[in-house]
C-alpha positions as CSV (number, residue, x, y, z in Angstrom):
1,X,22.9,-44.9,-3.8
2,X,23.2,-46.9,-0.6
3,X,21.3,-46.4,2.6
4,X,23.5,-46.0,5.7
5,X,22.8,-45.3,9.3
6,X,24.0,-42.1,11.1
7,X,24.9,-41.9,14.8
8,X,21.3,-41.6,15.8
9,X,20.4,-44.9,14.1
10,X,18.2,-43.2,11.4
11,X,18.6,-44.2,7.8
12,X,20.1,-41.7,5.5
13,X,20.7,-41.7,1.7
14,X,24.4,-41.3,1.0
15,X,25.1,-38.8,-1.7
16,X,21.5,-37.8,-2.3
17,X,22.0,-34.2,-1.2
18,X,25.1,-33.9,-3.4
19,X,23.2,-35.3,-6.4
20,X,20.3,-32.8,-5.7
21,X,22.7,-29.9,-5.4
22,X,24.4,-30.8,-8.7
23,X,21.1,-31.3,-10.5
24,X,19.8,-28.0,-9.3
25,X,23.1,-26.3,-10.1
26,X,22.9,-27.7,-13.6
27,X,19.3,-26.7,-14.1
28,X,20.0,-23.1,-12.9
29,X,23.2,-22.5,-14.8
30,X,21.5,-20.6,-17.6
31,X,19.8,-18.1,-15.3
32,X,21.3,-14.6,-15.6
33,X,21.0,-11.8,-13.2
34,X,19.7,-8.7,-15.0
35,X,18.5,-5.2,-14.2
36,X,14.9,-4.4,-15.0
37,X,13.9,-0.8,-15.5
38,X,10.2,-0.7,-14.8
39,X,8.0,1.5,-17.1
40,X,5.5,2.2,-14.3
41,X,5.5,5.0,-11.8
42,X,8.4,3.4,-10.0
43,X,11.7,4.9,-11.4
44,X,14.3,2.7,-9.8
45,X,16.0,-0.2,-11.5
46,X,15.4,-3.6,-9.8
47,X,17.3,-6.8,-10.0
48,X,15.7,-9.7,-11.9
49,X,16.5,-13.2,-13.2
50,X,16.3,-13.9,-16.9
51,X,15.5,-17.6,-17.5
52,X,15.8,-18.6,-21.2
53,X,13.8,-21.8,-20.9
54,X,11.2,-23.5,-18.7
55,X,13.5,-25.8,-16.9
56,X,15.7,-22.9,-15.7
57,X,12.7,-21.0,-14.6
58,X,11.4,-24.0,-12.6
59,X,14.8,-24.4,-10.9
60,X,15.0,-20.7,-10.1
61,X,11.4,-20.8,-8.8
62,X,12.4,-23.6,-6.4
63,X,15.4,-21.7,-5.3
64,X,13.6,-18.5,-4.8
65,X,10.5,-20.1,-3.1
66,X,10.6,-17.8,-0.1
67,X,11.5,-14.6,-1.9
68,X,8.5,-12.2,-2.3
69,X,7.9,-8.8,-3.9
70,X,5.8,-6.3,-1.9
71,X,2.9,-5.2,-4.1
72,X,2.8,-1.8,-2.5
73,X,6.4,-0.6,-2.7
74,X,8.0,-3.3,-5.0
75,X,10.7,-4.2,-2.5
76,X,12.1,-7.7,-2.5
77,X,11.9,-9.5,0.9
78,X,12.1,-12.9,2.5
79,X,9.2,-13.4,5.1
80,X,10.2,-14.6,8.5
81,X,9.7,-18.3,9.1
82,X,6.1,-19.3,9.9
83,X,4.6,-16.1,8.5
84,X,3.0,-16.1,5.1
85,X,3.3,-12.4,4.4
86,X,2.4,-10.7,1.2
87,X,3.7,-7.2,2.1
88,X,7.2,-6.4,3.4
89,X,5.7,-4.4,6.3
90,X,2.2,-4.6,7.9
91,X,1.9,-0.9,7.3
92,X,2.2,-1.4,3.5
93,X,-0.6,-3.9,3.6
94,X,-2.9,-1.5,5.4
95,X,-1.9,1.4,3.1
96,X,-2.5,-0.8,0.0
97,X,-5.9,-2.0,1.1
98,X,-6.9,1.6,2.0
99,X,-5.8,2.9,-1.3
100,X,-7.7,0.2,-3.1
101,X,-10.8,0.8,-1.0
102,X,-10.7,4.5,-1.7
103,X,-10.2,3.9,-5.5
104,X,-13.1,1.6,-5.5
105,X,-15.3,4.2,-3.7
106,X,-14.3,6.9,-6.2
107,X,-15.1,4.6,-9.1
108,X,-18.4,3.6,-7.7
109,X,-19.4,7.2,-6.8
110,X,-18.3,8.5,-10.3
111,X,-20.4,5.8,-12.0
112,X,-23.4,6.5,-9.8
113,X,-23.1,10.3,-10.5
114,X,-22.7,9.8,-14.2
115,X,-25.7,7.4,-14.4
116,X,-28.0,9.0,-11.8
117,X,-30.9,9.1,-14.2
118,X,-31.0,5.2,-14.4
119,X,-33.3,3.1,-12.3
120,X,-31.9,1.3,-9.3
121,X,-31.7,-2.1,-10.9
122,X,-30.1,-0.7,-14.1
123,X,-27.6,1.3,-11.9
124,X,-26.8,-2.0,-10.0
125,X,-26.2,-3.8,-13.2
126,X,-23.9,-1.0,-14.4
127,X,-21.8,-1.2,-11.2
128,X,-21.6,-5.0,-11.4
129,X,-20.4,-4.6,-15.1
130,X,-17.6,-2.3,-13.9
131,X,-16.4,-5.1,-11.4
132,X,-17.7,-3.4,-8.2
133,X,-18.9,-6.0,-5.9
134,X,-21.9,-5.6,-3.6
135,X,-23.2,-3.1,-6.2
136,X,-26.6,-2.8,-4.4
137,X,-25.0,-1.6,-1.2
138,X,-23.2,1.1,-3.1
139,X,-26.4,2.3,-4.7
140,X,-28.3,2.4,-1.4
141,X,-25.4,4.4,0.2
142,X,-25.3,6.8,-2.7
143,X,-29.1,7.3,-2.8
144,X,-29.0,8.0,1.0
145,X,-26.2,10.5,0.5
146,X,-28.1,12.3,-2.2
147,X,-31.2,12.5,-0.1
148,X,-29.1,13.9,2.8
149,X,-27.6,16.5,0.6
150,X,-31.0,17.7,-0.7
151,X,-32.2,18.4,2.8
């Protein structure tokens, strides 16, 4: 390849973009568009890409760099330029974080109720084993709630 100058005087590589396009097309030629039927609670078929080998998967990952899947609703979306978004809508992010927080609260309270006879350090250890962070805070809140209910 030879380097030439364009009308602005900047050096450009002739043919590099065509070589890149051909190389990427060749690498991605084995990818197939398929329809996935999820086994989870979502009952809608979704489009997917089947890549039979790693080079095809890497090429498709480069092509699909900006494409995301919303963890809340499963919708495929492309975030607007300059925004690194995880969710397709900000409301979905709020709803997902709220649901996870409520689930964590239910799990922590159920564990505390089931093990109320344990000492505080053992209860904290039990919560930590269950993957609940800041276990001490949960125990303090639960003990305060129990005291308030007894009054």
